[in-house]
Each structure stands twice: as C-alpha cells, then as structure tokens.
mmCIF file of the N, C-alpha and C atoms, coordinates in Angstrom:
data_MODEL
# 
_entry.id   MODEL 
# 
loop_
_atom_site.group_PDB 
_atom_site.id 
_atom_site.type_symbol 
_atom_site.label_atom_id 
_atom_site.label_alt_id 
_atom_site.label_comp_id 
_atom_site.label_asym_id 
_atom_site.label_entity_id 
_atom_site.label_seq_id 
_atom_site.pdbx_PDB_ins_code 
_atom_site.Cartn_x 
_atom_site.Cartn_y 
_atom_site.Cartn_z 
_atom_site.occupancy 
_atom_site.B_iso_or_equiv 
_atom_site.pdbx_formal_charge 
_atom_site.auth_seq_id 
_atom_site.auth_comp_id 
_atom_site.auth_asym_id 
_atom_site.auth_atom_id 
_atom_site.pdbx_PDB_model_num 
ATOM 1   N N  . UNK A 1 1  ? 180.694 89.837  36.163 1.00 0.00 ? 1  UNK A N  1 
ATOM 2   C CA . UNK A 1 1  ? 180.142 90.559  34.987 1.00 0.00 ? 1  UNK A CA 1 
ATOM 3   C C  . UNK A 1 1  ? 180.121 91.963  35.053 1.00 0.00 ? 1  UNK A C  1 
ATOM 4   N N  . UNK A 1 2  ? 179.910 92.459  36.329 1.00 0.00 ? 2  UNK A N  1 
ATOM 5   C CA . UNK A 1 2  ? 180.025 93.900  36.493 1.00 0.00 ? 2  UNK A CA 1 
ATOM 6   C C  . UNK A 1 2  ? 181.286 94.454  36.098 1.00 0.00 ? 2  UNK A C  1 
ATOM 7   N N  . UNK A 1 3  ? 182.466 93.944  36.616 1.00 0.00 ? 3  UNK A N  1 
ATOM 8   C CA . UNK A 1 3  ? 183.800 94.330  36.217 1.00 0.00 ? 3  UNK A CA 1 
ATOM 9   C C  . UNK A 1 3  ? 183.980 94.348  34.770 1.00 0.00 ? 3  UNK A C  1 
ATOM 10  N N  . UNK A 1 4  ? 183.586 93.379  33.994 1.00 0.00 ? 4  UNK A N  1 
ATOM 11  C CA . UNK A 1 4  ? 183.674 93.274  32.564 1.00 0.00 ? 4  UNK A CA 1 
ATOM 12  C C  . UNK A 1 4  ? 182.933 94.408  31.848 1.00 0.00 ? 4  UNK A C  1 
ATOM 13  N N  . UNK A 1 5  ? 181.778 94.679  32.381 1.00 0.00 ? 5  UNK A N  1 
ATOM 14  C CA . UNK A 1 5  ? 180.934 95.722  31.725 1.00 0.00 ? 5  UNK A CA 1 
ATOM 15  C C  . UNK A 1 5  ? 181.655 97.112  32.062 1.00 0.00 ? 5  UNK A C  1 
ATOM 16  N N  . UNK A 1 6  ? 182.163 97.322  33.253 1.00 0.00 ? 6  UNK A N  1 
ATOM 17  C CA . UNK A 1 6  ? 182.772 98.575  33.479 1.00 0.00 ? 6  UNK A CA 1 
ATOM 18  C C  . UNK A 1 6  ? 184.087 98.656  32.508 1.00 0.00 ? 6  UNK A C  1 
ATOM 19  N N  . UNK A 1 7  ? 184.708 97.616  32.429 1.00 0.00 ? 7  UNK A N  1 
ATOM 20  C CA . UNK A 1 7  ? 185.879 97.659  31.506 1.00 0.00 ? 7  UNK A CA 1 
ATOM 21  C C  . UNK A 1 7  ? 185.666 98.014  30.051 1.00 0.00 ? 7  UNK A C  1 
ATOM 22  N N  . UNK A 1 8  ? 184.430 97.348  29.558 1.00 0.00 ? 8  UNK A N  1 
ATOM 23  C CA . UNK A 1 8  ? 184.052 97.654  28.214 1.00 0.00 ? 8  UNK A CA 1 
ATOM 24  C C  . UNK A 1 8  ? 183.705 99.134  28.058 1.00 0.00 ? 8  UNK A C  1 
ATOM 25  N N  . UNK A 1 9  ? 182.817 99.690  28.989 1.00 0.00 ? 9  UNK A N  1 
ATOM 26  C CA . UNK A 1 9  ? 182.461 101.108 28.973 1.00 0.00 ? 9  UNK A CA 1 
ATOM 27  C C  . UNK A 1 9  ? 183.557 102.025 29.099 1.00 0.00 ? 9  UNK A C  1 
ATOM 28  N N  . UNK A 1 10 ? 184.695 101.666 29.770 1.00 0.00 ? 10 UNK A N  1 
ATOM 29  C CA . UNK A 1 10 ? 185.920 102.608 30.013 1.00 0.00 ? 10 UNK A CA 1 
ATOM 30  C C  . UNK A 1 10 ? 186.608 102.465 28.540 1.00 0.00 ? 10 UNK A C  1 
ATOM 31  N N  . UNK A 1 11 ? 186.599 101.387 27.963 1.00 0.00 ? 11 UNK A N  1 
ATOM 32  C CA . UNK A 1 11 ? 187.320 101.318 26.698 1.00 0.00 ? 11 UNK A CA 1 
ATOM 33  C C  . UNK A 1 11 ? 186.495 102.081 25.396 1.00 0.00 ? 11 UNK A C  1 
ATOM 34  N N  . UNK A 1 12 ? 185.193 101.949 25.650 1.00 0.00 ? 12 UNK A N  1 
ATOM 35  C CA . UNK A 1 12 ? 184.434 102.752 24.707 1.00 0.00 ? 12 UNK A CA 1 
ATOM 36  C C  . UNK A 1 12 ? 184.573 104.289 24.929 1.00 0.00 ? 12 UNK A C  1 
ATOM 37  N N  . UNK A 1 13 ? 184.694 104.610 26.120 1.00 0.00 ? 13 UNK A N  1 
ATOM 38  C CA . UNK A 1 13 ? 184.847 106.023 26.380 1.00 0.00 ? 13 UNK A CA 1 
ATOM 39  C C  . UNK A 1 13 ? 186.150 106.565 25.994 1.00 0.00 ? 13 UNK A C  1 
ATOM 40  N N  . UNK A 1 14 ? 187.215 105.835 26.225 1.00 0.00 ? 14 UNK A N  1 
ATOM 41  C CA . UNK A 1 14 ? 188.507 106.249 25.715 1.00 0.00 ? 14 UNK A CA 1 
ATOM 42  C C  . UNK A 1 14 ? 188.473 106.303 24.241 1.00 0.00 ? 14 UNK A C  1 
ATOM 43  N N  . UNK A 1 15 ? 187.817 105.313 23.586 1.00 0.00 ? 15 UNK A N  1 
ATOM 44  C CA . UNK A 1 15 ? 187.668 105.299 22.069 1.00 0.00 ? 15 UNK A CA 1 
ATOM 45  C C  . UNK A 1 15 ? 187.084 106.521 21.602 1.00 0.00 ? 15 UNK A C  1 
ATOM 46  N N  . UNK A 1 16 ? 185.893 106.918 22.247 1.00 0.00 ? 16 UNK A N  1 
ATOM 47  C CA . UNK A 1 16 ? 185.153 108.138 21.783 1.00 0.00 ? 16 UNK A CA 1 
ATOM 48  C C  . UNK A 1 16 ? 186.045 109.289 21.901 1.00 0.00 ? 16 UNK A C  1 
ATOM 49  N N  . UNK A 1 17 ? 186.740 109.463 22.985 1.00 0.00 ? 17 UNK A N  1 
ATOM 50  C CA . UNK A 1 17 ? 187.612 110.763 23.122 1.00 0.00 ? 17 UNK A CA 1 
ATOM 51  C C  . UNK A 1 17 ? 188.729 110.832 22.185 1.00 0.00 ? 17 UNK A C  1 
ATOM 52  N N  . UNK A 1 18 ? 189.114 109.546 21.880 1.00 0.00 ? 18 UNK A N  1 
ATOM 53  C CA . UNK A 1 18 ? 190.271 109.493 20.767 1.00 0.00 ? 18 UNK A CA 1 
ATOM 54  C C  . UNK A 1 18 ? 189.812 109.839 19.488 1.00 0.00 ? 18 UNK A C  1 
ATOM 55  N N  . UNK A 1 19 ? 188.524 109.451 19.167 1.00 0.00 ? 19 UNK A N  1 
ATOM 56  C CA . UNK A 1 19 ? 188.030 109.710 17.832 1.00 0.00 ? 19 UNK A CA 1 
ATOM 57  C C  . UNK A 1 19 ? 187.530 111.278 17.923 1.00 0.00 ? 19 UNK A C  1 
ATOM 58  N N  . UNK A 1 20 ? 187.084 111.802 18.984 1.00 0.00 ? 20 UNK A N  1 
ATOM 59  C CA . UNK A 1 20 ? 186.798 113.154 18.972 1.00 0.00 ? 20 UNK A CA 1 
ATOM 60  C C  . UNK A 1 20 ? 188.029 113.989 18.773 1.00 0.00 ? 20 UNK A C  1 
ATOM 61  N N  . UNK A 1 21 ? 189.191 113.760 19.277 1.00 0.00 ? 21 UNK A N  1 
ATOM 62  C CA . UNK A 1 21 ? 190.476 114.314 19.084 1.00 0.00 ? 21 UNK A CA 1 
ATOM 63  C C  . UNK A 1 21 ? 190.931 114.353 17.586 1.00 0.00 ? 21 UNK A C  1 
ATOM 64  N N  . UNK A 1 22 ? 190.639 113.142 17.081 1.00 0.00 ? 22 UNK A N  1 
ATOM 65  C CA . UNK A 1 22 ? 191.003 112.828 15.605 1.00 0.00 ? 22 UNK A CA 1 
ATOM 66  C C  . UNK A 1 22 ? 190.269 113.702 14.606 1.00 0.00 ? 22 UNK A C  1 
ATOM 67  N N  . UNK A 1 23 ? 188.967 113.919 14.928 1.00 0.00 ? 23 UNK A N  1 
ATOM 68  C CA . UNK A 1 23 ? 188.093 114.770 14.136 1.00 0.00 ? 23 UNK A CA 1 
ATOM 69  C C  . UNK A 1 23 ? 188.517 116.267 14.153 1.00 0.00 ? 23 UNK A C  1 
ATOM 70  N N  . UNK A 1 24 ? 188.861 116.744 15.492 1.00 0.00 ? 24 UNK A N  1 
ATOM 71  C CA . UNK A 1 24 ? 189.236 118.008 15.630 1.00 0.00 ? 24 UNK A CA 1 
ATOM 72  C C  . UNK A 1 24 ? 190.576 118.423 14.908 1.00 0.00 ? 24 UNK A C  1 
ATOM 73  N N  . UNK A 1 25 ? 191.591 117.390 15.003 1.00 0.00 ? 25 UNK A N  1 
ATOM 74  C CA . UNK A 1 25 ? 192.775 117.537 14.248 1.00 0.00 ? 25 UNK A CA 1 
ATOM 75  C C  . UNK A 1 25 ? 192.555 117.278 12.791 1.00 0.00 ? 25 UNK A C  1 
ATOM 76  N N  . UNK A 1 26 ? 191.702 116.543 12.260 1.00 0.00 ? 26 UNK A N  1 
ATOM 77  C CA . UNK A 1 26 ? 191.505 116.442 10.859 1.00 0.00 ? 26 UNK A CA 1 
ATOM 78  C C  . UNK A 1 26 ? 191.029 117.660 10.262 1.00 0.00 ? 26 UNK A C  1 
ATOM 79  N N  . UNK A 1 27 ? 190.036 118.285 11.042 1.00 0.00 ? 27 UNK A N  1 
ATOM 80  C CA . UNK A 1 27 ? 189.391 119.496 10.620 1.00 0.00 ? 27 UNK A CA 1 
ATOM 81  C C  . UNK A 1 27 ? 190.373 120.678 10.518 1.00 0.00 ? 27 UNK A C  1 
ATOM 82  N N  . UNK A 1 28 ? 191.237 120.631 11.595 1.00 0.00 ? 28 UNK A N  1 
ATOM 83  C CA . UNK A 1 28 ? 192.307 121.800 11.629 1.00 0.00 ? 28 UNK A CA 1 
ATOM 84  C C  . UNK A 1 28 ? 193.276 121.445 10.413 1.00 0.00 ? 28 UNK A C  1 
ATOM 85  N N  . UNK A 1 29 ? 193.600 120.321 10.142 1.00 0.00 ? 29 UNK A N  1 
ATOM 86  C CA . UNK A 1 29 ? 194.427 119.992 9.057  1.00 0.00 ? 29 UNK A CA 1 
ATOM 87  C C  . UNK A 1 29 ? 193.863 120.422 7.653  1.00 0.00 ? 29 UNK A C  1 
ATOM 88  N N  . UNK A 1 30 ? 192.610 120.099 7.440  1.00 0.00 ? 30 UNK A N  1 
ATOM 89  C CA . UNK A 1 30 ? 191.963 120.596 6.240  1.00 0.00 ? 30 UNK A CA 1 
ATOM 90  C C  . UNK A 1 30 ? 191.809 122.022 6.141  1.00 0.00 ? 30 UNK A C  1 
ATOM 91  N N  . UNK A 1 31 ? 191.625 122.715 7.149  1.00 0.00 ? 31 UNK A N  1 
ATOM 92  C CA . UNK A 1 31 ? 191.582 124.156 7.278  1.00 0.00 ? 31 UNK A CA 1 
ATOM 93  C C  . UNK A 1 31 ? 192.995 124.709 6.851  1.00 0.00 ? 31 UNK A C  1 
ATOM 94  N N  . UNK A 1 32 ? 194.000 124.162 7.525  1.00 0.00 ? 32 UNK A N  1 
ATOM 95  C CA . UNK A 1 32 ? 195.404 124.545 7.189  1.00 0.00 ? 32 UNK A CA 1 
ATOM 96  C C  . UNK A 1 32 ? 195.764 124.397 5.621  1.00 0.00 ? 32 UNK A C  1 
ATOM 97  N N  . UNK A 1 33 ? 195.183 123.229 5.190  1.00 0.00 ? 33 UNK A N  1 
ATOM 98  C CA . UNK A 1 33 ? 195.518 122.996 3.614  1.00 0.00 ? 33 UNK A CA 1 
ATOM 99  C C  . UNK A 1 33 ? 194.822 123.972 2.742  1.00 0.00 ? 33 UNK A C  1 
ATOM 100 N N  . UNK A 1 34 ? 193.742 124.585 3.391  1.00 0.00 ? 34 UNK A N  1 
ATOM 101 C CA . UNK A 1 34 ? 192.852 125.341 2.430  1.00 0.00 ? 34 UNK A CA 1 
ATOM 102 C C  . UNK A 1 34 ? 191.877 124.654 1.752  1.00 0.00 ? 34 UNK A C  1 
ATOM 103 N N  . UNK A 1 35 ? 191.506 123.558 2.086  1.00 0.00 ? 35 UNK A N  1 
ATOM 104 C CA . UNK A 1 35 ? 190.522 122.765 1.388  1.00 0.00 ? 35 UNK A CA 1 
ATOM 105 C C  . UNK A 1 35 ? 189.192 123.499 1.429  1.00 0.00 ? 35 UNK A C  1 
ATOM 106 N N  . UNK A 1 36 ? 188.826 124.101 2.545  1.00 0.00 ? 36 UNK A N  1 
ATOM 107 C CA . UNK A 1 36 ? 187.584 124.888 2.730  1.00 0.00 ? 36 UNK A CA 1 
ATOM 108 C C  . UNK A 1 36 ? 187.968 126.083 3.785  1.00 0.00 ? 36 UNK A C  1 
ATOM 109 N N  . UNK A 1 37 ? 186.927 127.062 3.681  1.00 0.00 ? 37 UNK A N  1 
ATOM 110 C CA . UNK A 1 37 ? 187.132 128.076 4.571  1.00 0.00 ? 37 UNK A CA 1 
ATOM 111 C C  . UNK A 1 37 ? 185.934 127.707 5.714  1.00 0.00 ? 37 UNK A C  1 
ATOM 112 N N  . UNK A 1 38 ? 186.416 128.159 6.942  1.00 0.00 ? 38 UNK A N  1 
ATOM 113 C CA . UNK A 1 38 ? 185.574 127.793 8.228  1.00 0.00 ? 38 UNK A CA 1 
ATOM 114 C C  . UNK A 1 38 ? 184.173 128.515 8.068  1.00 0.00 ? 38 UNK A C  1 
ATOM 115 N N  . UNK A 1 39 ? 184.138 129.633 7.352  1.00 0.00 ? 39 UNK A N  1 
ATOM 116 C CA . UNK A 1 39 ? 182.954 130.452 7.221  1.00 0.00 ? 39 UNK A CA 1 
ATOM 117 C C  . UNK A 1 39 ? 181.953 129.709 6.238  1.00 0.00 ? 39 UNK A C  1 
ATOM 118 N N  . UNK A 1 40 ? 182.571 129.004 5.225  1.00 0.00 ? 40 UNK A N  1 
ATOM 119 C CA . UNK A 1 40 ? 181.734 128.228 4.181  1.00 0.00 ? 40 UNK A CA 1 
ATOM 120 C C  . UNK A 1 40 ? 180.945 127.104 4.920  1.00 0.00 ? 40 UNK A C  1 
ATOM 121 N N  . UNK A 1 41 ? 181.601 126.482 5.925  1.00 0.00 ? 41 UNK A N  1 
ATOM 122 C CA . UNK A 1 41 ? 181.004 125.275 6.438  1.00 0.00 ? 41 UNK A CA 1 
ATOM 123 C C  . UNK A 1 41 ? 180.717 125.729 7.992  1.00 0.00 ? 41 UNK A C  1 
ATOM 124 N N  . UNK A 1 42 ? 179.951 126.664 8.285  1.00 0.00 ? 42 UNK A N  1 
ATOM 125 C CA . UNK A 1 42 ? 179.717 127.302 9.568  1.00 0.00 ? 42 UNK A CA 1 
ATOM 126 C C  . UNK A 1 42 ? 179.094 126.180 10.475 1.00 0.00 ? 42 UNK A C  1 
ATOM 127 N N  . UNK A 1 43 ? 178.315 125.361 10.181 1.00 0.00 ? 43 UNK A N  1 
ATOM 128 C CA . UNK A 1 43 ? 177.620 124.159 10.969 1.00 0.00 ? 43 UNK A CA 1 
ATOM 129 C C  . UNK A 1 43 ? 178.803 123.237 11.472 1.00 0.00 ? 43 UNK A C  1 
ATOM 130 N N  . UNK A 1 44 ? 179.592 122.877 10.523 1.00 0.00 ? 44 UNK A N  1 
ATOM 131 C CA . UNK A 1 44 ? 180.635 121.915 10.839 1.00 0.00 ? 44 UNK A CA 1 
ATOM 132 C C  . UNK A 1 44 ? 181.746 122.534 11.848 1.00 0.00 ? 44 UNK A C  1 
ATOM 133 N N  . UNK A 1 45 ? 181.911 123.827 11.550 1.00 0.00 ? 45 UNK A N  1 
ATOM 134 C CA . UNK A 1 45 ? 182.924 124.605 12.427 1.00 0.00 ? 45 UNK A CA 1 
ATOM 135 C C  . UNK A 1 45 ? 182.493 124.630 13.716 1.00 0.00 ? 45 UNK A C  1 
ATOM 136 N N  . UNK A 1 46 ? 181.133 124.994 13.856 1.00 0.00 ? 46 UNK A N  1 
ATOM 137 C CA . UNK A 1 46 ? 180.592 125.083 15.212 1.00 0.00 ? 46 UNK A CA 1 
ATOM 138 C C  . UNK A 1 46 ? 180.562 123.780 15.976 1.00 0.00 ? 46 UNK A C  1 
ATOM 139 N N  . UNK A 1 47 ? 180.257 122.679 15.118 1.00 0.00 ? 47 UNK A N  1 
ATOM 140 C CA . UNK A 1 47 ? 180.258 121.265 15.810 1.00 0.00 ? 47 UNK A CA 1 
ATOM 141 C C  . UNK A 1 47 ? 181.605 120.909 16.216 1.00 0.00 ? 47 UNK A C  1 
ATOM 142 N N  . UNK A 1 48 ? 182.612 121.153 15.407 1.00 0.00 ? 48 UNK A N  1 
ATOM 143 C CA . UNK A 1 48 ? 184.008 120.872 15.734 1.00 0.00 ? 48 UNK A CA 1 
ATOM 144 C C  . UNK A 1 48 ? 184.435 121.674 16.996 1.00 0.00 ? 48 UNK A C  1 
ATOM 145 N N  . UNK A 1 49 ? 184.206 122.914 16.939 1.00 0.00 ? 49 UNK A N  1 
ATOM 146 C CA . UNK A 1 49 ? 184.610 123.755 18.047 1.00 0.00 ? 49 UNK A CA 1 
ATOM 147 C C  . UNK A 1 49 ? 183.917 123.304 19.495 1.00 0.00 ? 49 UNK A C  1 
ATOM 148 N N  . UNK A 1 50 ? 182.669 122.899 19.321 1.00 0.00 ? 50 UNK A N  1 
ATOM 149 C CA . UNK A 1 50 ? 182.081 122.347 20.570 1.00 0.00 ? 50 UNK A CA 1 
ATOM 150 C C  . UNK A 1 50 ? 182.733 120.895 21.004 1.00 0.00 ? 50 UNK A C  1 
ATOM 151 N N  . UNK A 1 51 ? 183.107 120.122 20.059 1.00 0.00 ? 51 UNK A N  1 
ATOM 152 C CA . UNK A 1 51 ? 183.838 118.923 20.300 1.00 0.00 ? 51 UNK A CA 1 
ATOM 153 C C  . UNK A 1 51 ? 185.110 119.153 20.840 1.00 0.00 ? 51 UNK A C  1 
ATOM 154 N N  . UNK A 1 52 ? 185.936 120.191 20.340 1.00 0.00 ? 52 UNK A N  1 
ATOM 155 C CA . UNK A 1 52 ? 187.152 120.576 20.945 1.00 0.00 ? 52 UNK A CA 1 
ATOM 156 C C  . UNK A 1 52 ? 187.051 120.978 22.341 1.00 0.00 ? 52 UNK A C  1 
ATOM 157 N N  . UNK A 1 53 ? 186.033 121.900 22.609 1.00 0.00 ? 53 UNK A N  1 
ATOM 158 C CA . UNK A 1 53 ? 185.735 122.333 24.008 1.00 0.00 ? 53 UNK A CA 1 
ATOM 159 C C  . UNK A 1 53 ? 185.483 121.253 24.941 1.00 0.00 ? 53 UNK A C  1 
ATOM 160 N N  . UNK A 1 54 ? 184.660 120.249 24.473 1.00 0.00 ? 54 UNK A N  1 
ATOM 161 C CA . UNK A 1 54 ? 184.338 119.039 25.275 1.00 0.00 ? 54 UNK A CA 1 
ATOM 162 C C  . UNK A 1 54 ? 185.544 118.354 25.601 1.00 0.00 ? 54 UNK A C  1 
ATOM 163 N N  . UNK A 1 55 ? 186.324 118.031 24.613 1.00 0.00 ? 55 UNK A N  1 
ATOM 164 C CA . UNK A 1 55 ? 187.568 117.209 24.697 1.00 0.00 ? 55 UNK A CA 1 
ATOM 165 C C  . UNK A 1 55 ? 188.573 117.852 25.710 1.00 0.00 ? 55 UNK A C  1 
ATOM 166 N N  . UNK A 1 56 ? 188.663 119.151 25.601 1.00 0.00 ? 56 UNK A N  1 
ATOM 167 C CA . UNK A 1 56 ? 189.473 119.920 26.693 1.00 0.00 ? 56 UNK A CA 1 
ATOM 168 C C  . UNK A 1 56 ? 189.013 119.770 27.929 1.00 0.00 ? 56 UNK A C  1 
ATOM 169 N N  . UNK A 1 57 ? 187.769 119.932 28.099 1.00 0.00 ? 57 UNK A N  1 
ATOM 170 C CA . UNK A 1 57 ? 187.171 119.751 29.448 1.00 0.00 ? 57 UNK A CA 1 
ATOM 171 C C  . UNK A 1 57 ? 187.450 118.317 29.990 1.00 0.00 ? 57 UNK A C  1 
ATOM 172 N N  . UNK A 1 58 ? 187.224 117.464 29.136 1.00 0.00 ? 58 UNK A N  1 
ATOM 173 C CA . UNK A 1 58 ? 187.467 115.918 29.575 1.00 0.00 ? 58 UNK A CA 1 
ATOM 174 C C  . UNK A 1 58 ? 188.889 115.741 29.898 1.00 0.00 ? 58 UNK A C  1 
ATOM 175 N N  . UNK A 1 59 ? 189.758 116.252 29.140 1.00 0.00 ? 59 UNK A N  1 
ATOM 176 C CA . UNK A 1 59 ? 191.151 116.130 29.398 1.00 0.00 ? 59 UNK A CA 1 
ATOM 177 C C  . UNK A 1 59 ? 191.574 116.804 30.796 1.00 0.00 ? 59 UNK A C  1 
ATOM 178 N N  . UNK A 1 60 ? 191.082 117.873 31.058 1.00 0.00 ? 60 UNK A N  1 
ATOM 179 C CA . UNK A 1 60 ? 191.290 118.554 32.238 1.00 0.00 ? 60 UNK A CA 1 
ATOM 180 C C  . UNK A 1 60 ? 190.696 117.786 33.507 1.00 0.00 ? 60 UNK A C  1 
ATOM 181 N N  . UNK A 1 61 ? 189.510 117.235 33.320 1.00 0.00 ? 61 UNK A N  1 
ATOM 182 C CA . UNK A 1 61 ? 188.963 116.567 34.258 1.00 0.00 ? 61 UNK A CA 1 
ATOM 183 C C  . UNK A 1 61 ? 189.486 115.280 34.454 1.00 0.00 ? 61 UNK A C  1 
ATOM 184 N N  . UNK A 1 62 ? 190.090 114.572 33.567 1.00 0.00 ? 62 UNK A N  1 
ATOM 185 C CA . UNK A 1 62 ? 190.857 113.338 33.602 1.00 0.00 ? 62 UNK A CA 1 
ATOM 186 C C  . UNK A 1 62 ? 192.178 113.541 34.274 1.00 0.00 ? 62 UNK A C  1 
ATOM 187 N N  . UNK A 1 63 ? 192.840 114.689 34.006 1.00 0.00 ? 63 UNK A N  1 
ATOM 188 C CA . UNK A 1 63 ? 194.118 114.981 34.642 1.00 0.00 ? 63 UNK A CA 1 
ATOM 189 C C  . UNK A 1 63 ? 193.919 115.172 36.086 1.00 0.00 ? 63 UNK A C  1 
ATOM 190 N N  . UNK A 1 64 ? 192.924 115.802 36.548 1.00 0.00 ? 64 UNK A N  1 
ATOM 191 C CA . UNK A 1 64 ? 192.685 116.223 37.920 1.00 0.00 ? 64 UNK A CA 1 
ATOM 192 C C  . UNK A 1 64 ? 192.272 114.998 38.835 1.00 0.00 ? 64 UNK A C  1 
ATOM 193 N N  . UNK A 1 65 ? 191.670 114.020 38.055 1.00 0.00 ? 65 UNK A N  1 
ATOM 194 C CA . UNK A 1 65 ? 191.135 112.854 38.930 1.00 0.00 ? 65 UNK A CA 1 
ATOM 195 C C  . UNK A 1 65 ? 192.128 111.654 38.709 1.00 0.00 ? 65 UNK A C  1 
ATOM 196 N N  . UNK A 1 66 ? 193.216 111.823 38.111 1.00 0.00 ? 66 UNK A N  1 
ATOM 197 C CA . UNK A 1 66 ? 194.103 110.633 37.846 1.00 0.00 ? 66 UNK A CA 1 
ATOM 198 C C  . UNK A 1 66 ? 194.997 110.469 38.879 1.00 0.00 ? 66 UNK A C  1 
ATOM 199 N N  . UNK A 1 67 ? 195.446 109.273 39.224 1.00 0.00 ? 67 UNK A N  1 
ATOM 200 C CA . UNK A 1 67 ? 196.321 108.931 40.361 1.00 0.00 ? 67 UNK A CA 1 
ATOM 201 C C  . UNK A 1 67 ? 197.743 109.486 40.023 1.00 0.00 ? 67 UNK A C  1 
ATOM 202 N N  . UNK A 1 68 ? 198.386 110.304 40.711 1.00 0.00 ? 68 UNK A N  1 
ATOM 203 C CA . UNK A 1 68 ? 199.662 110.794 40.251 1.00 0.00 ? 68 UNK A CA 1 
ATOM 204 C C  . UNK A 1 68 ? 200.728 109.762 40.377 1.00 0.00 ? 68 UNK A C  1 
ATOM 205 N N  . UNK A 1 69 ? 200.615 108.652 41.141 1.00 0.00 ? 69 UNK A N  1 
ATOM 206 C CA . UNK A 1 69 ? 201.463 107.544 41.245 1.00 0.00 ? 69 UNK A CA 1 
ATOM 207 C C  . UNK A 1 69 ? 201.303 106.477 40.263 1.00 0.00 ? 69 UNK A C  1 
ATOM 208 N N  . UNK A 1 70 ? 202.375 106.269 39.499 1.00 0.00 ? 70 UNK A N  1 
ATOM 209 C CA . UNK A 1 70 ? 202.337 105.107 38.468 1.00 0.00 ? 70 UNK A CA 1 
ATOM 210 C C  . UNK A 1 70 ? 202.525 103.914 39.087 1.00 0.00 ? 70 UNK A C  1 
ATOM 211 N N  . UNK A 1 71 ? 201.568 103.010 39.254 1.00 0.00 ? 71 UNK A N  1 
ATOM 212 C CA . UNK A 1 71 ? 201.676 101.796 39.991 1.00 0.00 ? 71 UNK A CA 1 
ATOM 213 C C  . UNK A 1 71 ? 202.683 100.800 39.436 1.00 0.00 ? 71 UNK A C  1 
ATOM 214 N N  . UNK A 1 72 ? 202.860 100.759 38.078 1.00 0.00 ? 72 UNK A N  1 
ATOM 215 C CA . UNK A 1 72 ? 203.836 99.844  37.586 1.00 0.00 ? 72 UNK A CA 1 
ATOM 216 C C  . UNK A 1 72 ? 205.285 100.307 37.895 1.00 0.00 ? 72 UNK A C  1 
ATOM 217 N N  . UNK A 1 73 ? 205.511 101.610 37.982 1.00 0.00 ? 73 UNK A N  1 
ATOM 218 C CA . UNK A 1 73 ? 206.791 102.035 38.425 1.00 0.00 ? 73 UNK A CA 1 
ATOM 219 C C  . UNK A 1 73 ? 207.050 101.822 39.860 1.00 0.00 ? 73 UNK A C  1 
ATOM 220 N N  . UNK A 1 74 ? 206.097 102.000 40.701 1.00 0.00 ? 74 UNK A N  1 
ATOM 221 C CA . UNK A 1 74 ? 206.219 101.554 42.136 1.00 0.00 ? 74 UNK A CA 1 
ATOM 222 C C  . UNK A 1 74 ? 206.510 100.122 42.277 1.00 0.00 ? 74 UNK A C  1 
ATOM 223 N N  . UNK A 1 75 ? 205.832 99.310  41.598 1.00 0.00 ? 75 UNK A N  1 
ATOM 224 C CA . UNK A 1 75 ? 205.968 97.860  41.643 1.00 0.00 ? 75 UNK A CA 1 
ATOM 225 C C  . UNK A 1 75 ? 207.410 97.482  41.281 1.00 0.00 ? 75 UNK A C  1 
ATOM 226 N N  . UNK A 1 76 ? 207.784 98.129  40.059 1.00 0.00 ? 76 UNK A N  1 
ATOM 227 C CA . UNK A 1 76 ? 209.179 97.884  39.695 1.00 0.00 ? 76 UNK A CA 1 
ATOM 228 C C  . UNK A 1 76 ? 210.264 98.275  40.668 1.00 0.00 ? 76 UNK A C  1 
ATOM 229 N N  . UNK A 1 77 ? 210.063 99.471  41.258 1.00 0.00 ? 77 UNK A N  1 
ATOM 230 C CA . UNK A 1 77 ? 211.099 99.771  42.205 1.00 0.00 ? 77 UNK A CA 1 
ATOM 231 C C  . UNK A 1 77 ? 211.030 98.908  43.413 1.00 0.00 ? 77 UNK A C  1 
ATOM 232 N N  . UNK A 1 78 ? 209.884 98.394  43.857 1.00 0.00 ? 78 UNK A N  1 
ATOM 233 C CA . UNK A 1 78 ? 209.804 97.528  44.952 1.00 0.00 ? 78 UNK A CA 1 
ATOM 234 C C  . UNK A 1 78 ? 210.455 96.226  44.644 1.00 0.00 ? 78 UNK A C  1 
ATOM 235 N N  . UNK A 1 79 ? 210.391 95.697  43.439 1.00 0.00 ? 79 UNK A N  1 
ATOM 236 C CA . UNK A 1 79 ? 210.882 94.512  43.003 1.00 0.00 ? 79 UNK A CA 1 
ATOM 237 C C  . UNK A 1 79 ? 212.438 94.588  42.948 1.00 0.00 ? 79 UNK A C  1 
ATOM 238 N N  . UNK A 1 80 ? 212.906 95.871  42.629 1.00 0.00 ? 80 UNK A N  1 
ATOM 239 C CA . UNK A 1 80 ? 214.315 95.932  42.497 1.00 0.00 ? 80 UNK A CA 1 
ATOM 240 C C  . UNK A 1 80 ? 214.980 96.380  43.921 1.00 0.00 ? 80 UNK A C  1 
ATOM 241 N N  . UNK A 1 81 ? 214.182 96.648  44.945 1.00 0.00 ? 81 UNK A N  1 
ATOM 242 C CA . UNK A 1 81 ? 214.584 96.958  46.314 1.00 0.00 ? 81 UNK A CA 1 
ATOM 243 C C  . UNK A 1 81 ? 214.946 98.349  46.520 1.00 0.00 ? 81 UNK A C  1 
ATOM 244 N N  . UNK A 1 82 ? 214.412 99.286  45.703 1.00 0.00 ? 82 UNK A N  1 
ATOM 245 C CA . UNK A 1 82 ? 214.687 100.728 45.850 1.00 0.00 ? 82 UNK A CA 1 
ATOM 246 C C  . UNK A 1 82 ? 213.693 101.209 46.717 1.00 0.00 ? 82 UNK A C  1 
# 
C-alpha cells in the first residue's frame, strides 16, 4: 500500500509541475499575442512570475538529483552483450 501511495503522489507532483509550466507558457503566449498588457493584470503577472520561478527551481533540483544513468539503456546493452 505504501508503494502505491508514493507512486500516486509522484504522479500528482509531475502533473502539478506540468500544469504550472502550461500556465506560464499560456500566459506568455497571450502576452505575445497582445491580448492584454502585463501591467493591466499585475496580480496575475506576479502570480505567473512566482510560478515560473518555482518551476525553474524545481527543474534545477530535479536535474541535480536525477540518476545520470538510464537504466533502460543499461539493461538493453546488457541484453545485447555490449
């Protein structure tokens, strides 16, 4: 049961960070289109900026703590005899 809960929490965490990135990109897209000016929606601009900084911090943290070895590639090489 504990492994299942950890897997669900990991999936929810990945989903949150993907949605955060989507919000930041969508905001930048609408700014680029000229749909609104960032000064007109200062609260939303600040919120999206904070979300962007949090996403970058998370991406840097995840990159530093990620295993540099791809286990699937290692397994495939071992299976082929390399």
